[in-house]
N, C-alpha and C positions, 0 to 999 in steps of 0.2 A: 670164892665166887665173885665177890666184889672187886678184887684185884684184877680178875680176868676181864670184867666188863670195862673197868677203867682203862686197862691196857688196850682193849679193842677200840674204845672211843678215841684214845690217843693215836692209835695206828690209823684209824679212819680219818681223823683230822689231819694227820701228817700226810697221808696219801692225797687227800683233797688239796692241801696246800701245795704239794709238789705238782699236782696236775695243773693247778692254776698258774703256778710259776712257769711250767713248761709251755702252757698256752701263750702266756705273755711273752716268753722268750721267742717262740716260733712266730707268733702273729702280733707284734707290738702295735702296729698301726690299727689293725682291726680291733684290738683290745681297747685302745684309747678311744676309738670311734664309738665302740659299744657303750663304754661307760659315760662318754660325753653325751651321746644321744639319749641315754637313759636319764641322765641328770637334767637335760633340757626338757624332756617329757614330764618329769616330776615337777620341775620348776613351773612349766606352763600350766600343769594341772592346778597347782597351788595358786599361781598368779591369776589365772583365768577362771577360777571357780566362780560361778554366777554369771559367766559370759555365755551367751548362746551362740552356737555356730551359725553363720549365714553362708550357706554353701555357694550361692551365686556370687558373693563378694569374696569368697575364699579367706574369710577372717572370722574372728569371734568378736561379738559386740556385747558390751555390758547390758544386761537385761533391763536395768533400771533407768538407763539414759533415754531421753526423749529426742535428742538431736544427735546426728552422726555425721562424721566427715572423714576426710582423708588427708594424708601428709605426703606431699610429692617433692621431688628434687630432680636433679639432672639424671639420676639413675633410672627413672621411669621413661626417659626420653620423650618421644612424641605421644602425648595422651589424647585419646579421642574424648573430648569433653562433652560432646553430644551424647555419647554412650554413657558416660559417667552420670550425667544429669538424668538420664532415663532409667538408671538402675533402680530396681524395686525388688524387694524380697519380703514377703509376708508383712507388708505395711511399713517396712523400713526403707528409707531412702537417704542418700548422701546429700547433705544440705550445705556443707562448707568445705573449704580446702585450705590447708596450711601450705604455702608455696615457698620453698626455700630459694633465696635469690643468690646467695654467695656462700662460699666455704673458705674460711680464713680471710686474709686481707686481699688476696689477688685473684682467686678463682671465682669467676662469675658463671652462674648456671646459664648455658646457651639457650635453654628452653624457657627461661623465666618470663620474658616478655610475652611470648606466645601463651604460656600457661596462665599468666595474669589476665590477659585480655580474653581468652576463650573461656576461662572458668566463669568470668563475669557474664559474658554473652550468653552462657548457658544456664544462668540463674543460680550459680553457687556463690555463697558468701565467701569472702576471703579477707 
């Protein structure tokens, strides 16, 4: 009887392994995406444990921090700094901005001067 259970377990394991190999062979990109996104979710859960989600900001913020800010660069393009300064959610507001000016030796952020000036005009520390 013991031999039969062991054989059944081995057969089940073998069939599962063959099924997974078939899925990977047929859908390689989707398989990689699945495992990558799962790893990202697990990493985010571990890294952001204790961070509360702030839906209107679309980010998670450390619950124990008393001051909050944003990090911007050329990738955000034209930022509405008046809107940023007015953002409030459950007593949380953005109070400062890290504004990236360059990337490497030659690339200058075309929005830097505008961001630098308007962030200050709208009361954000920088």
